[in-house]
KEFI-223256 format. One record per residue (C-alpha): residue in one letter; y, x, z. Coordinates in Angstrom, 3 decimals. Last residue first. Layout:
(A,(Y,X,Z));
...
***
This chain:
(S,(158.050,160.425,80.458));
(K,(155.019,158.233,81.156));
(K,(155.037,154.795,79.513));
(L,(151.438,154.367,78.397));
(P,(150.006,152.267,75.577));
(V,(146.494,151.046,76.473));
(F,(143.013,152.590,76.179));
(P,(144.412,156.100,76.499));
(P,(142.077,157.329,75.259));
(K,(140.141,157.974,72.043));
(V,(137.784,155.029,71.878));
(L,(134.058,154.693,71.171));
(Q,(132.830,151.103,70.887));
(L,(129.695,150.839,73.006));
(N,(127.261,148.122,71.999));
(I,(125.774,145.875,74.666));
(L,(122.014,145.193,74.790));
(T,(121.275,142.430,77.285));
(G,(118.232,142.837,79.541));
(R,(120.120,143.301,82.783));
(I,(122.743,145.497,81.149));
(D,(121.199,147.695,78.476));
(V,(123.644,150.199,77.042));
(A,(124.568,151.001,73.446));
(L,(125.522,153.798,71.079));
(P,(125.952,153.805,67.289));
(A,(125.930,157.322,65.778));
(A,(128.554,160.097,65.905));
(A,(127.991,160.823,69.589));
(A,(124.241,161.225,69.120));
(A,(124.409,164.819,67.880));
(T,(126.817,165.770,70.651));
(T,(124.336,164.561,73.237));
(V,(125.889,162.005,75.535));
(L,(128.012,162.077,78.694));
(A,(129.666,158.710,79.178));
(S,(133.056,157.223,79.935));
(G,(134.095,153.678,80.683));
(I,(135.647,150.405,79.685));
(A,(134.788,146.796,80.450));
(E,(137.016,144.063,79.120));
(N,(140.167,142.131,79.980));
(L,(142.387,144.481,77.957));
(I,(145.048,144.744,80.688));
(P,(142.659,143.755,83.447));
(T,(140.555,146.834,82.682));
(L,(137.071,146.509,84.094));
(T,(135.386,149.685,85.296));
(G,(132.892,152.389,84.386));
(S,(132.498,156.090,85.000));
(L,(129.879,158.699,84.018));
(V,(127.511,156.616,81.858));
(K,(124.371,158.432,80.791));
(G,(122.974,160.270,77.783));
(V,(120.803,160.040,74.686));
(V,(118.100,157.610,75.878));
(A,(116.074,156.417,72.885));
(G,(116.794,153.005,71.363));
(D,(116.713,154.254,67.786));
(A,(120.501,154.126,67.379));
(G,(121.049,155.887,70.676));
(L,(120.866,154.477,74.191));
(V,(123.107,155.343,77.126));
(P,(121.397,155.187,80.526));
(T,(123.500,153.637,83.341));
(D,(124.413,156.495,85.695));
(A,(127.859,155.046,86.452));
(R,(128.087,151.273,86.090));
(V,(128.905,149.346,82.920));
(I,(131.123,146.487,84.094));
(R,(130.417,143.106,82.495));
(R,(133.620,141.841,80.896));
(D,(132.472,142.358,77.300));
(G,(134.276,143.785,74.263));
(T,(132.506,147.025,75.150));
(K,(134.985,149.866,75.532));
(F,(134.158,153.544,75.311));
(F,(135.118,157.082,76.248));
(V,(133.062,160.107,75.226));
(V,(132.049,163.264,77.080));
(K,(130.032,165.593,74.840));
(N,(126.762,167.433,75.131));
(V,(125.166,170.434,73.432));
(A,(128.553,172.106,73.026));
(G,(129.213,174.173,69.913));
(N,(128.238,177.761,69.268));
(T,(131.676,179.368,69.263));
(K,(133.301,176.981,71.736));
(E,(130.345,177.190,74.079));
(A,(130.213,180.982,73.786));
(L,(133.931,181.215,74.557));
(L,(133.438,178.901,77.534));
(A,(130.636,181.062,78.911));
(A,(132.629,184.277,78.485));
(R,(135.793,182.737,79.949));
(G,(134.150,181.313,83.064));
(I,(136.326,183.225,85.526));
(F,(139.321,184.641,83.721));
(D,(140.004,187.639,81.489));
(C,(143.537,188.279,80.365));
(G,(145.736,187.801,77.308));
(K,(145.966,184.029,77.205));
(D,(143.601,183.863,74.221));
(L,(140.809,181.737,75.727));
(K,(143.365,179.242,76.976));
(V,(141.235,176.352,78.228));
(T,(143.457,173.398,79.153));
(W,(143.695,172.076,75.572));
(G,(139.887,172.109,75.450));
(L,(139.798,169.246,77.931));
(G,(137.337,167.133,75.963));
(A,(134.820,167.003,78.821));
(T,(132.389,169.324,77.039));
(L,(135.207,171.847,76.699));
(P,(136.217,171.466,80.362));
(S,(132.611,172.181,81.378));
(I,(130.180,169.604,82.741));
(D,(127.503,171.061,85.050));
(A,(129.685,172.002,88.036));
(T,(131.399,168.688,87.374));
(I,(133.965,167.103,85.067));
(E,(133.841,163.520,83.771));
(H,(132.322,162.225,87.042));
(G,(132.301,164.542,90.055));
(Y,(135.946,165.417,89.486));
(L,(137.728,162.498,87.882));
(P,(138.947,162.867,84.314));
(Y,(142.009,161.038,82.938));
(G,(141.511,158.628,80.026));
(A,(144.542,156.462,80.868));
(E,(142.314,153.404,81.426));
(L,(140.129,155.663,83.582));
(R,(143.123,156.723,85.663));
(L,(144.233,153.105,86.121));
(S,(140.752,151.875,87.085));
(D,(140.419,154.644,89.668));
(R,(143.857,154.208,91.224));
(A,(143.309,150.451,91.261));
(G,(140.249,150.875,93.473));
(L,(141.903,153.632,95.507));
(G,(144.536,151.290,96.866));
(T,(147.879,149.895,95.797));
(F,(150.680,148.370,97.867));
(E,(152.987,146.616,95.422));
(L,(156.540,147.401,94.288));
(G,(158.219,144.618,92.313));
(H,(161.593,146.341,92.005));
(A,(163.597,144.453,94.625));
(A,(161.036,145.212,97.324));
(G,(160.769,148.848,96.274));
(A,(163.551,150.130,98.535));
(K,(161.911,148.572,101.596));
(V,(158.459,149.828,100.630));
(V,(159.836,153.304,99.924));
(A,(161.591,153.438,103.308));
(E,(158.458,152.273,105.143));
(A,(156.349,154.893,103.375));
(L,(158.858,157.620,104.229));
(A,(158.968,156.703,107.916));
(V,(155.167,156.452,108.087));
(A,(154.634,159.839,106.420));
(S,(157.182,161.846,108.420));
(G,(154.669,163.610,110.694));
(A,(152.665,164.779,107.702));
(P,(155.629,166.706,106.328));
(H,(156.296,165.750,102.694));
(Y,(154.804,165.900,99.214));
(L,(156.213,163.051,97.118));
(E,(154.412,162.209,93.861));
(F,(156.653,160.571,91.330));
(G,(156.317,158.064,88.535));
(D,(155.957,157.319,84.850));
(E,(152.672,155.680,84.000));
(G,(149.401,157.314,82.982));
(T,(147.915,156.494,86.383));
(Y,(147.229,159.856,88.003));
(G,(150.705,161.122,88.735));
(T,(153.386,163.715,88.086));
(R,(157.152,163.882,88.325));
(S,(157.077,165.880,91.564));
(I,(159.593,165.528,94.360));
(I,(158.623,168.190,96.908));
(C,(160.014,166.433,99.914));
(P,(162.309,166.842,102.910));
(I,(162.892,163.435,104.574));
(G,(166.361,161.866,104.503));
(A,(165.106,158.795,102.634));
(V,(163.885,161.233,99.982));
(T,(165.141,164.799,100.400));
(G,(165.022,167.602,97.892));
(D,(162.828,170.218,96.279));
(V,(162.469,169.625,92.558));
(F,(159.501,169.060,90.272));
(H,(158.396,169.198,86.637));
(Y,(155.265,167.788,85.003));
(Y,(157.279,165.077,83.212));
(G,(160.958,165.964,83.248));
(V,(163.346,166.039,86.202));
(Q,(166.866,165.533,84.815));
(D,(166.621,161.740,85.080));
(L,(165.718,162.340,88.707));
(K,(169.192,163.515,89.646));
(E,(168.567,164.404,93.293));
(S,(170.656,162.315,95.700));
(T,(167.553,160.521,96.953));
(L,(166.438,157.081,98.152));
(S,(167.674,154.867,95.295));
(Q,(166.253,157.408,92.840));
(V,(162.774,156.813,94.281));
(I,(162.867,153.106,93.479));
(A,(164.558,153.500,90.097));
(A,(162.012,156.133,89.055));
(A,(159.087,153.936,90.086));
(T,(160.240,150.899,88.055));
(P,(157.907,151.515,85.090));
(G,(154.964,152.495,87.313));
(Q,(153.869,154.954,89.972));
(V,(155.077,155.875,93.451));
(A,(152.694,158.444,94.903));
(L,(152.795,159.426,98.567));
(L,(151.493,162.737,99.910));
(A,(151.190,163.995,103.480));
(Y,(151.396,167.688,104.202));
(D,(150.703,169.994,107.139));
(A,(146.947,169.407,107.350));
(S,(146.444,170.523,103.747));
(R,(148.306,173.821,104.163));
(D,(145.343,176.092,103.370));
(T,(146.780,179.573,102.899));
(V,(145.806,182.081,100.189));
(T,(147.515,185.461,100.458));
(V,(147.807,187.831,97.501));
(A,(147.613,191.505,96.679));
(F,(144.363,191.028,94.735));
(G,(141.119,192.905,95.439));
(K,(139.518,189.985,97.254));
(A,(141.260,186.810,96.102));
(Q,(138.054,185.461,94.509));
(E,(136.434,184.925,97.915));
(H,(139.530,183.324,99.408));
(L,(139.869,181.018,96.400));
(W,(136.228,179.923,96.623));
(A,(136.484,179.247,100.389));
(V,(139.650,177.205,99.807));
(D,(138.000,175.298,96.975));
(K,(134.842,174.462,98.931));
(D,(136.748,173.320,102.014));
(I,(139.172,171.204,99.996));
(N,(136.707,169.787,97.460));
(G,(136.454,166.157,98.562));
(A,(140.228,165.853,98.753));
(N,(140.953,167.267,95.298));
(I,(143.397,170.154,95.000));
(C,(147.199,170.476,94.855));
(L,(148.295,174.091,94.536));
(F,(151.588,175.776,95.483));
(Y,(152.797,179.061,94.037));
(D,(155.132,181.790,95.295));
(D,(155.373,185.296,93.879));
(A,(157.948,184.664,91.147));
(G,(159.100,181.406,92.683));
(R,(158.140,177.779,93.314));
(M,(155.533,177.493,90.577));
(Y,(153.338,174.422,91.103));
(V,(149.689,174.534,90.000));
(L,(147.851,171.199,89.818));
(L,(144.094,171.046,90.183));
(D,(140.711,170.490,88.618));
(D,(137.721,171.617,90.642));
(V,(134.823,174.097,90.606));
(V,(134.098,173.179,86.984));
(G,(131.175,174.483,84.967));
(G,(131.829,177.408,82.651));
(S,(128.847,179.339,84.024));
(P,(131.180,181.892,85.663));
(Y,(132.498,178.966,87.772));
(C,(135.646,177.199,86.673));
(M,(139.076,176.087,87.840));
(P,(140.422,173.284,85.658));
(S,(144.130,173.206,84.972));
(Y,(147.261,171.080,85.175));
(L,(150.538,173.004,85.300));
(V,(153.781,172.110,87.092));
(R,(157.266,173.526,86.443));
(G,(160.163,173.878,88.918));
(P,(160.194,177.669,88.875));
(F,(158.707,178.827,85.560));
(L,(155.181,178.405,84.219));
(K,(153.818,179.806,80.959));
(S,(152.187,182.697,82.832));
(V,(149.841,180.173,84.454));
(D,(147.842,179.860,81.242));
(N,(145.003,177.358,81.660));
(T,(141.463,178.359,82.645));
(V,(142.040,178.935,86.353));
(V,(140.804,181.740,88.634));
(Y,(142.088,184.822,86.780));
(N,(145.462,183.340,85.821));
(L,(145.857,182.433,89.492));
(F,(145.229,186.007,90.588));
(R,(147.571,187.577,88.035));
(L,(150.350,185.144,88.976));
(A,(149.909,185.654,92.725));
(D,(149.577,189.453,92.494));
(P,(152.920,190.219,94.209));
(G,(152.158,187.699,96.959));
(K,(151.789,184.001,97.644));
(V,(149.262,181.241,97.021));
(E,(149.863,178.117,99.102));
(V,(147.182,175.427,99.211));
(E,(147.523,171.647,99.435));
(G,(144.606,169.249,99.637));
(M,(144.515,165.548,98.757));
(H,(143.859,163.130,101.617));
(S,(147.559,162.256,101.646));
(V,(147.081,160.236,98.489));
(D,(148.697,157.053,99.796));
(F,(149.593,154.990,96.757));
(L,(152.627,152.770,96.161));
(G,(152.602,150.689,92.977));
(A,(155.273,149.850,90.451));
(T,(156.431,147.268,87.882));
(R,(154.278,146.216,84.903));
(R,(151.495,148.804,84.593));
(V,(151.438,149.513,88.325));
(A,(151.491,145.774,89.109));
(K,(148.599,145.158,86.725));
(H,(146.358,147.572,88.641));
(E,(147.351,146.006,91.974));
(E,(146.467,142.575,90.584));
(L,(143.062,143.784,89.375));
(I,(142.298,145.590,92.628));
(S,(143.191,142.466,94.606));
(R,(144.869,141.903,97.979));
(Y,(145.035,145.293,99.679));
(Q,(142.516,147.583,98.023));
(V,(140.371,150.691,98.531));
(P,(142.441,151.832,101.513));
(M,(141.123,155.163,102.859));
(E,(138.996,156.402,105.747));
(W,(138.226,159.918,104.520));
(G,(134.849,161.597,104.061));
(A,(135.042,161.616,100.275));
(F,(136.121,157.961,100.347));
(D,(134.794,155.840,103.208));
(V,(136.401,152.406,103.108));
(L,(139.461,150.554,104.414));
(R,(140.436,147.088,103.251));
(A,(144.224,147.103,103.511));
(G,(146.105,144.256,105.176));
(N,(149.490,145.836,105.812));
(A,(148.765,146.723,109.447));
(A,(145.563,148.459,108.369));
(H,(147.466,150.558,105.833));
(F,(150.104,151.614,108.367));
(D,(147.302,152.436,110.822));
(R,(145.802,154.918,108.327));
(L,(149.162,156.344,107.229));
(P,(148.868,159.781,108.896));
(T,(145.657,160.258,106.874));
(R,(142.332,159.774,108.596));
(K,(139.129,161.774,108.572));
(L,(135.943,159.793,109.060));
(D,(133.805,160.045,112.192));
(T,(134.896,156.667,113.588));
(M,(133.977,154.814,110.395));
***
């Protein structure tokens, strides 16, 4: 794995027993002791994730708001300083370039968090679309590290390390402050469905911050958590993962993210015409979530069968939830088939899919 990119915490992970794997070109911890135990720790107490592979982009200038409202589907004009917005960013076809977080720091000052595997593509896309706008787009990914503390005791852990009043920071809000004496963007966001914080900080301070969080978390049941638990937690919460539930070929409407597509926000945006047509005419396909009542994991790309046994789609994501002790997943199926019984064939055994509106378990986010 010598050619893989590394976060500032790579050696910290190795020293703490992580199993490191290739994830989107990065050497990242997939697990420490057990994916299932790490998953349960986040639901019951708290988990510490290194997500420093994620990208950060600054968008500044007098046209920053107009530019961002043009490149994303959600309505950036609803933001105010200290507020965070989730949004897809689409191609003219309506397919998804990426999904991202938009942070408003000031009237002409925004900060984006983008997916690790899409950094180069996203930055190139943003630069291309910025032509004609009075705006600067700056890739700051190398400057930042990012830790996520997630779970019911996450707020207590982070609060013990900062003078900021975290009970006044609502879900999808942020403040600038210090955590363990390190300057951070303290963001009440996450990818697990639990309450928690994501801490953007200088890359050179990553080890010091991680060590401080681990020490503070000892009394609160904090566990090291890897990408394996991150994936099972996000799927249990019903959150999309780029390349699975949303892709260049799966629009936000098809993915069930219609609430992020503001067709009436008062301005044109990339993909609007295609998304309007899809909403008007109806989507051919639909992303659904399912559970099986069985522990056998249904892997991505497994064909989904309709009532007559014909293939009507494919599985997008699949995992085992230790909370329900059964397999769950998502699938892309034809809209017509979504209302009828669906099944998958796992090594000769036909398993029925029970469609579920996520989240699969009660969540505690603020």
